[in-house]
C-alpha positions, 0 to 999 in steps of 0.5 A: 379172908385175908385182913388186907382184903376186907371191905366196908360200907359206912352209913352216915344218917344226918338230919340238919347236921350241917355243923357236924357232917364234915367233922364226921366224914373226916373222923371216918376217913382218919379211922380208915387210914389209921386202922389199915384193915380195909382195902376198899370202902364206901360211905353212904350219906343220907340227907334225911330231908334236912331243912338247912344246908346239910344236903348241899354240904353232903354233895360238896363232900361227895364231889371231892371224894369218889368213895362218898355217895349221897342219898337225898330222901324225898321226905323225912324218913327217920334214923332207922330207915336210913340205916336199913336202906343203907344195908340194902345198898351196901356192897362191901364185906362189912357194914357200919353206921356212924351218925352224922352228929360227930359224936364218934371220934376217929379213935373210937371208930378205929377201935371198932374197925380194929376188931374186924374179923374177931367175931360176926358182930363187933358191939361198941359201948360208951366207955365215958357215959358221963359225957352225956346228960344224966337223964339220957344215961338213966333212960339208956341204962333202963333200956339196956336192962329191959332188952337184956331181961326180955331176951336173956342177953347180957350186953352193955349197950345196944345203940352203938356203931356196930360193925357187922358182917354184911352177909349176915346183916342182909339176912336179918328181917329189918322191921323197924325204922325207929331208934330201936333198930340196932337193938332189934338187929342185935337180938335177932343176930345173937339169938340166931347164934352169931358170935360177938365181941364188945369193945369200949369207946370214948365218945365226944359231946355234940358240937352242934344241935341236939339229939332227936332220940327222945322226940315223942314219935321216936319213943312211940316207935321204940315201944312198938319195935320192942313189942314186935320183936318180943312177939317174933323172937319169943313166940311166933318164930321162937324156933328160929331164935333158939341159938346160943350167943357166942361171945368172943374171948376177952370181948369186953375190951377197952 
């Protein structure tokens, strides 16, 4: 496929991100313009039943930009649901998720977009982890180590803004709506033999609000998702996941 014929769907989940959403969309548009890799794009904003002004802000952004579509959830569904529903709605060649918290600068998004076509899955990792609290770094490292050990992989990070070929992603069983959704997707894709490349990106500190990742219900959902994933990949459907992950050359680029 010619580079100038690529298209991309970008999913933007948000819950009470009225202080961050506009900056997120500006970063996405800036990255798309700078990368010059995609001839068409769509941005799917998910207002996850926010209690503040996020929904109204999303609508105003969509009114000014025809490439933006807003989905207002009738109730709070969680981060993973917004992503999986976005995958079903996406119409472009590639799919990427960018959280509405404005932690991912335009330059970081552009770095990922620039890798389109080099592998089936482009997996970013945080190159400046100290921007996040120590507790979050420790938990993140433990999570990565656990997933690598359970599934025989060697990734640096599992929860980044991955860029995935739509035709492959739409075939993946999306069984979790929790914060482990991307880890589950990556394990299934890589154990099916999909090629991948890793790239380091610098992220920014949140300018408003706090992360919802460590809420009790989210921790519980992560544990359930990992156990279900292990059962499927290692036991129940083992024959389907006997492929060898193919890492693109010089994949751990910065």
